[in-house]
C-alpha positions as CSV (number, residue, x, y, z in Angstrom):
1,M,-0.1,0.0,-0.1
2,N,1.4,3.4,-1.0
3,A,2.2,6.0,1.9
4,D,-0.1,9.0,2.3
5,P,1.2,11.8,-0.1
6,H,0.0,14.4,2.3
7,P,0.4,13.6,5.9
8,W,0.1,17.1,7.0
9,S,-3.7,16.2,6.3
10,H,-4.0,14.4,9.5
11,S,-3.5,16.8,12.3
12,L,-5.1,20.5,12.8
13,P,-1.7,22.0,13.6
14,A,0.0,20.4,10.5
15,L,-2.9,21.3,8.1
16,Y,-2.5,25.0,9.4
17,Q,1.1,25.1,8.8
18,E,0.6,23.7,5.2
19,V,-1.9,26.4,4.2
20,W,0.7,28.9,5.2
21,T,3.6,27.3,3.7
22,R,1.7,27.3,0.5
23,L,0.7,30.9,0.6
24,Q,4.3,31.7,1.5
25,R,5.3,29.6,-1.7
26,G,3.0,31.6,-3.8
27,I,4.9,34.8,-3.0
28,H,8.1,33.5,-4.7
29,D,7.0,30.6,-6.9
30,R,5.3,31.7,-10.2
31,R,4.0,28.1,-10.6
32,A,2.6,28.0,-7.1
33,A,-1.3,27.5,-6.9
34,A,-1.4,30.0,-4.1
35,R,0.6,32.7,-6.4
36,H,-2.9,33.6,-8.1
37,P,-6.1,33.4,-5.6
38,T,-9.3,34.4,-6.3
39,L,-10.4,37.6,-4.2
40,A,-14.1,37.8,-3.5
41,T,-15.5,41.3,-2.6
42,V,-19.4,42.5,-2.5
43,C,-20.5,45.0,-4.7
44,P,-22.0,48.1,-3.4
45,D,-25.3,46.9,-4.9
46,G,-24.9,43.8,-2.8
47,R,-23.7,41.5,-5.4
48,P,-20.7,39.1,-5.1
49,R,-17.6,39.9,-7.3
50,A,-14.8,37.3,-7.8
51,R,-11.3,38.0,-9.7
52,T,-7.8,36.4,-9.8
53,V,-5.1,38.6,-8.1
54,V,-1.6,38.1,-7.5
55,L,-0.3,37.3,-3.9
56,R,2.5,39.7,-3.0
57,R,2.8,39.1,0.8
58,A,1.7,36.3,3.6
59,D,2.7,36.7,7.1
60,K,1.7,33.7,9.4
61,A,3.0,35.4,12.5
62,E,0.5,38.3,11.8
63,G,-2.1,36.5,10.2
64,S,-2.1,38.8,7.0
65,L,-2.0,38.7,3.5
66,S,-0.9,41.4,0.7
67,I,-2.3,42.5,-2.8
68,Y,-1.3,45.2,-4.9
69,T,-4.2,46.8,-7.3
70,D,-4.9,49.9,-9.0
71,L,-6.9,52.4,-7.0
72,R,-9.5,53.1,-9.5
73,S,-10.4,49.4,-9.8
74,G,-13.8,48.0,-9.1
75,K,-12.3,46.0,-5.9
76,I,-11.6,49.3,-4.1
77,A,-15.2,50.9,-4.5
78,D,-16.4,47.3,-3.1
79,L,-14.2,47.3,-0.3
80,Q,-14.7,50.9,0.9
81,K,-18.5,50.2,1.0
82,T,-17.6,46.5,2.7
83,A,-14.4,46.1,4.2
84,W,-14.7,42.3,4.2
85,A,-13.1,39.9,1.5
86,E,-12.5,36.3,0.9
87,L,-9.8,34.9,-0.9
88,H,-9.6,31.5,-2.2
89,V,-7.1,28.9,-3.3
90,W,-7.4,25.8,-5.1
91,D,-4.1,23.5,-5.0
92,S,-4.5,20.7,-7.5
93,A,-1.3,19.1,-6.5
94,A,-2.2,18.8,-3.0
95,H,-6.1,18.2,-3.5
96,L,-6.3,21.2,-1.0
97,Q,-8.8,24.1,-1.0
98,F,-8.6,27.0,1.1
99,R,-10.4,30.1,1.8
100,M,-9.3,33.0,4.2
101,T,-12.2,35.4,5.4
102,A,-10.3,38.8,6.0
103,Q,-10.6,42.6,6.9
104,A,-9.4,44.7,4.2
105,R,-7.4,47.8,4.6
106,I,-6.7,49.9,1.6
107,I,-2.8,51.6,2.0
108,T,-2.1,54.6,-0.5
109,G,0.0,57.4,-1.0
110,Q,3.4,57.8,1.2
111,D,2.3,54.8,3.1
112,V,3.1,52.4,-0.1
113,A,5.9,54.7,-1.7
114,A,8.9,52.3,-0.6
115,V,6.8,49.4,-2.2
116,W,6.3,51.5,-5.5
117,D,10.1,52.4,-5.4
118,R,11.1,48.6,-5.3
119,M,8.7,47.6,-8.0
120,P,10.3,47.2,-11.4
121,D,9.3,49.3,-14.1
122,H,7.4,46.6,-16.2
123,A,5.5,45.8,-13.0
124,R,4.4,49.5,-12.5
125,L,2.4,49.4,-16.1
126,A,-0.6,47.5,-14.1
127,Y,-1.2,50.7,-12.2
128,G,-2.3,53.9,-13.4
129,G,-3.2,54.5,-17.3
130,T,-6.3,55.8,-19.3
131,P,-9.0,55.1,-18.8
132,A,-9.4,53.8,-15.5
133,P,-9.8,50.1,-15.1
134,G,-13.4,48.7,-16.1
135,A,-14.1,51.9,-18.4
136,S,-15.6,51.1,-21.4
137,I,-13.6,51.5,-24.5
138,D,-13.9,51.6,-28.4
139,T,-11.8,48.7,-29.5
140,A,-9.7,46.1,-27.4
141,L,-6.6,48.3,-27.2
142,D,-7.8,51.6,-27.0
143,Y,-6.1,52.3,-23.8
144,D,-2.5,54.0,-22.6
145,K,-0.4,52.3,-20.0
146,T,1.1,55.3,-17.9
147,P,2.4,54.1,-14.4
148,S,1.3,56.4,-11.8
149,Q,2.2,56.0,-7.9
150,A,-1.0,57.9,-7.3
151,A,-3.1,54.9,-8.5
152,F,-1.1,52.5,-6.6
153,A,-2.8,50.7,-3.4
154,V,-2.0,47.8,-1.4
155,L,-4.7,45.7,0.1
156,H,-3.7,44.8,3.4
157,L,-5.8,41.8,4.4
158,S,-6.2,40.9,8.1
159,V,-7.0,37.1,8.0
160,E,-9.9,36.5,10.6
161,S,-10.6,32.7,9.6
162,I,-9.3,30.0,7.4
163,E,-11.4,27.2,6.1
164,S,-9.6,24.4,4.5
165,L,-10.9,21.3,2.4
166,Y,-8.8,18.3,1.8
167,L,-10.0,16.4,-1.1
168,G,-7.6,13.2,-0.9
169,R,-8.7,9.7,-0.5
170,A,-10.5,10.8,2.8
171,H,-12.1,14.2,2.7
172,K,-10.9,16.5,5.6
173,R,-12.5,20.0,6.5
174,A,-11.2,22.0,9.2
175,L,-11.9,25.7,10.3
176,F,-9.3,28.1,12.0
177,R,-10.1,31.3,13.3
178,R,-8.0,34.1,14.9
179,D,-10.4,34.8,17.8
180,D,-9.6,31.0,18.8
181,D,-5.9,31.5,18.4
182,W,-5.7,29.5,15.3
183,T,-6.2,26.2,17.3
184,G,-8.7,25.0,14.5
185,R,-11.7,22.3,14.6
186,W,-12.6,19.7,12.3
187,L,-15.9,20.1,10.2
188,A,-17.8,17.7,8.4
189,P,-16.6,17.9,4.9
């Protein structure tokens, strides 16, 4: 009989550590599943909105994540109205899904100047430009990419809970909460 390829799925502390290991891998490894999570927000009209983002920072000790965005994007308007978001990752290699519910804080201006200064020129092209993200244009390429620090924002996500679902041979689901010191508890899958 083959050994379990995912022994971390057997205990709550190991599962919690595995989630953060995979999140931190997403920061540095462009092929890691956590590199491009789905961020879900609530529109001002109350409807859900989800989009793929790039994970830029994961801090287990702080229980926080960071994402960069254009200050004029729809997600900013969503988070200004409802500061709650959820990040979703599906890691097919590990048969692991995890969702993080977080309180979002929008950081701009001088508070992100050092991040902007370290960013390569080609990466800055995603922040700024005309017209604003989501604006209607006449043709597919009818826009101008002009980097602007004034349009750059960091979303600081303070994670409040993590729900994981392991879909290996024996399905296992767990919930970890900040207000419970991340101890975790098993849930029915």
